[in-house]
N, C-alpha and C positions, 0 to 999 in steps of 0.2 A: 504493500500500500504506500509506503514512503517513497518508493521510486515513482509511482504514479503521481503522487502529490508534487514531487520535485519537478517532474516533466511538465505538469500542468502549470505550476507556478512560473516556470520559465516562459511557457507559451503565453501566459496572461500578463507577463511583465510585472508580476507581483513579488518577485524575488529581488531584493535590493542589497546593496553592499551595507556593511555594518554602519549604523549612524544615519541611514536614509530616513527621510521624514515621511510621515503618513500622508502629507499633502502631495507627495509625488504621485499618489494614486489618481487616476483619471476615470471619468465615467466611461470613456471609450474602452477601458479594459473589460467592461461588462458586455461587450457586443456578443450577440448570440451566434457563435461560430461552432455550435455543437449539434450533434445529430439527434439527441433525445434529452428528456427531462433529467435523467440521471446525471448527465454531464453538467447541467446547470447546478445540480445539488453538490457535485464534487467541487465545482468552481467556488461555490459559496463556502464550503467547508475549508477550502484553501484560505480564503480571506479571513474566516473566523480564526484560524490558527495564526495567520500573520498578525492580526490585531491583538492576539494574546488571550483569547477566550479559552476557558478550561471546560468546555461544554461536556465533552465525553466523560470526564471524571466526575463532574457534578451529577450527570444523569445516571451514571453507574452507581454512585452513592445513594441516590434516591431509590433506585431499583432494589438495592440491597436492603435498605431500610424497609421498603414496602414488603419485600419477601419475608422479612422477619415478623411483620405484623399479619400478613396474609399469605402463608407459604403455599397454599393450595389454590391460589387465585391466579388472575391474569391481568392484562393492562387495566381493564375497567375496574376490577377489584382492588388492584394496587392503588390506583388513584383515589378510590373511595376510602381505603384504609388510611392513607396518608393525609388527604385533604378534604374528604367529605364531598368531593365533586370530581368531575372528569378533568384531569390535568395531563393525561397522556403520558404518565410515567411508564417507562418501558418501551415507548415508541422510539424508533431510530431518530437521532438528532437531525438527520437529513430530512426526515419526514415531518418532524416537529415544527420546523421553521420554513417560511416561504423563501425561495431563492432570491438573492440580491437582484438578479436581472429582472425578475418579475416585479419586485418592489420599485425599481427604477422606472419601469413601464407605468406603474401606478402613479408615481410622483409626476411623471411627464404629462399625465392626463389632467392634472390640477392647474388652475390658473396661477400665474406668478405672484399674485397678491399675497401679502402676509397672512398666514393661516395657522390655526392650532389644530394639529392632527393627533387624534387619540386612537391608539391601537388597543383594542379590547381583546386581551389574550395575547400579549406581546412576546411571550417566551423570553428570549435573551435580547430583545430590542433591536433586531437587525434594521428595522425601518428607522429607528433613532440614530443608528450609526450613519446611514446614508444622509439623513437630514443634518446631522452634525458635520459631516464631511463636505457636502455639496450644496446645501440649501440653508444658508444662514438666515434667510428671511422667514423661514418656517419655525414653528415651535412644535415639539413632540412630547407627548405624554403616553407612556406605555403602562397599561393596566395588566397585571399578572398575579395570579393567586399564589404561585409557588415562590416563597421568599428567597430561596437559594438562587433562582434564576434572576430575580430582581437585583439581588446583591451583586451578582456577577456583571450584569448589564451596567449597573451604577459604577462599578469599579472601572470598567472600560470607558464609560462616558467621562468619568473624572480624570482618568489617565490621559485622555486626549483632549481634555478641556472643552467638551461639547456643552457649552453653556445653554444651548437651546434644546437640550434633550434630557428628559427625566423619566424615571420609572417609579411605579407605586404598587405596593402589595394591596390587592383588593379583589373582590369577586366581581366578575363582569356583569352579573345580574343585579348588583346593588346599585346605589346611586351613581349615575354616570356623569362625570364632569362636563361642563359646557365646552363645546368645541365646534370647529367649522367643518371638519371631516372626521368620520369614524371608519376605521378599518376593522372589519369583522370577518372571521372565518368560521367554519363549522366547529365551534369550540366544545360543544357538549350535546346533551339530549335535545330533542325537539321542544320539550317543555321549557328548558333553560333558554333556548334561542327565542322562543315565543315571549318569554318574560322580557328579554332585551328589546324585542320589536315593540312590545307594549310601552316600554320606556321611551322609545323613539316616537311613538304615536303621541304620547303625552307632551313631548317636547314640541312636536309640530302643532298640537292643539294650543300651546302657549304662544305660538307665533314665531318660534325659533326657526331660523333658516340654516340648513346644514346639508352635507352630502354624506352618503354611505357608500363605502367600497366594500362590497360583499363578495367573499371568496369561498366557493364551495356550493354544491348543489342544494344542501339543506337550507342554508340561510337565504339563498335566492328564491327557492320555491316557496318558502314560508312567507317571505315578504310579499310575493306576488299573490299568494292565496289568501293571506290573512290581513294584509295591510296595503292593498293596492292604492288607497288614498294617499299614501306616503309618496307615491311616485309621480313627480312632475315631468321627469324625463329619465331615460335609461340608456346607457351606453355599455355594450359588451366588449371585452377585450381579454385576450389570453384566458386565464381561469377565473376572472373576476367580472363584476358588473358595477358601474358607477351610477348611483341614483341621486338626482337632485330632489330634495325634500322641502 
């Protein structure tokens, strides 16, 4: 695996001499020059390692803790044992997070005006990394239930002085902070996702204007079936849809 990572790092120009600055990274490095989605996941894992994330060891520790609490269970049971909700403990880190290339496509869909982007179920805050690197006019708040993931994201944000990116330990179905754009993926059960959609409906009823970037079949189908009044316009791209509410 290390040979694959070394080769890919060279190809993406992500390997730098000692002392190179993070600002040497360019959005152009994230061009889609790959044959399949797995390649994009590998590219993202390379950047995570370059940034200094310790994702694999943190996720392994979470799995070990979950197994000690629920030795005869699986991913859904491990999450419930640890956090009382679906947090995808045991899922591959590559599957847990959205690839950087896809997140850049999402950011490119937004207007250049200053916005507050809230990631509901942010894991290790990859979206915040990109905003910290390339979008100083934006503000990022990542909401994540797993405190270990939040602490690691905050460590990386602090290390690179991303003043416009923050993470918060919280449940995505509790009170949702006010923002301009909400990034939501299929984070849990249909019931949990519907609770969040109800929160969005209440925001719209109060006259708040916002956008939703919905990634995944469940969140998109539930918005269309249960809250079509939220949708003033809809644009589909890659694996997500952008709704103006």
